[in-house]
C-alpha angles and dihedrals in degrees: 000000000000091000090053095051090048091053093049091047091051093050091047089047091050094047093048090047092053093047091049092045092052092050091047092054091053090050093051098043114105120256107254128201123199110256115248117181116228117263108264114242110210127197113260089227097171090057090049091048091054091051090047092053090048090051091053093049092050088051094054097252122140118238090203088068096047117123115201133186139157132234111187108310091337122099115215119206121188104200123195101206145072122302108261118259122252096255092052091050092051089055092047093051089052091050091051090051089057091055091054135338088227092068119090137173127231116195125197105173095169088060095038091238138130127188129195113208129202112194090339096309122108113250100166131027121192122191115190122206113182113226116237111247123223113251108272113249115208121213118252109278139206134190122208121202122193109205132201096038124150103070094100140002095227094070091046091052093049091052093048088055091062115093095239128095094235116177114241112226107193127198103231093217097049121116098250101029098127094042093050089047092052093042091053093045091053088054093053095253127148112250125212133184109234101211116206112225136176116277125209088249094059129160089027088054112041117206089201140247120334092016124157117252131189092237092061119103121236094259092055094045087051092048094050092043091054092047093050091049092055091058095058110062116197094022113155100174144000147215136197124268105213104324101148088146102034093049087061092059111093092192093051096045090045088063092044091053093047090056094044090051092051091050091049094239134138129222139229117201106221084201100221092162135037089227095062117143095186099110096046093046089047092053089046090054095043093247115145108239144176133190125231114250103188139019104213103198111036084128110049096218121115096226093047091050091046088056091051091051088053091048089053091053094048090049088054091052093051097043103024097245142029139180123218128188126204140166134234096263116143089238091055093050089050093049094048089049092050098043098040090109097049092082092059090047092053093041094245121140121217109218140164121275088249090058090048091051089052090055093046091047092050090053094046113091 
C-alpha cells in the first residue's frame, strides 16, 4: 500500500514538474518579432538627369555635343562647355536637395569636375572641357571728328540728334566751349580739345586767340597748352586746328606731346600739311596717335559730302579702320543725318577715336 502511494505521488510530481518546466521555458524565451527588411530607397535617376540637362543649358553648354557613358552605377558625362558659375551651381544643389535629401553635390572647379552623390556614393560624374573659341573678328570701324565746335549750343544739339557717335572737337577759346563739352559728355560723346596752331598762311589766316606759334618758346607753349586744356572739361584727346606750319616744327610739337602725355590724352593729326611731324613726335613721347584719312566737307555740298562719307566707309572696309574729319556746316549736318544708315548697310561700325586706337594698338606688334 505504501509502495503504491509512493508511486502515485512520484507520477503526480513528475507531471506537475513537467508542466511547470514547460510554462517556465515559455516565460523565459525572448520575445521575437518577424523580420521585415527595410524598404529599399532607389535613386530617382530620371529626375536627376533632367536637372543635369537644365544645368548644362543654363551654363551655355550644348546638349548636342554631350558624350555619355556608364561605369557600374555611375553615369559619366563629357561636357564640351564652360564650367558652371558658382551661382548656377548653388541653384543646382538646391534643386537636387528637393528631389531627395540623400543627394549631394561635390564641385571641383579647378579640375573642371562635378560629382553627384547619392548616400555618399557617386551616381553621376561630369567632366567639363571648354571649347576653344575662334578669334573674334571685329567689323571695320570708322571714327568721325567734327571740328570747330563751341561757338554755339544750337549746332551741338543738332549734331547730338544725329544717330552717329561723332567726336566733338571744341575750340578752347570759343564762347560756349565749356557748355558744349559738358553737353556732349552728358550725351556720352567723346570730347576733344581742338588746339589752334599757326598755319602757313599766317597772318592772312588767323588761327585765333591763344594759338601756338613757332616763334614761341617751350615755356610759353606749355603755358598756353595748359590754359587751353582747362577750358575743355572731359577732354580725352585732341587734334590741331589749322597748324600747317606749327605741326612741321619738331621743337613745338615735342612740347605739345609732353603736355598731352602728362594729361593722359591722345592725339589725332588733322594732317593739314604733308610735312607734319605730329605722328612721329607723338610716338617719341609715348602718346597714342592716329592720322586723319579724309576731310569730308572740303566742298560744302550735301551730295559731295555724302559721297565722301561713303568713301570713308569703303576705306574702312578695305583697310579695317579710317578717320574722317568734318565741320559744323549745315550741309555737313544734313549729309551725316542722311547717310547715318549707310555704315550699317556696308557693315561698318562708327566708334569713338579711343575705340579705334584700341583696335590699332591690338594689331600693332
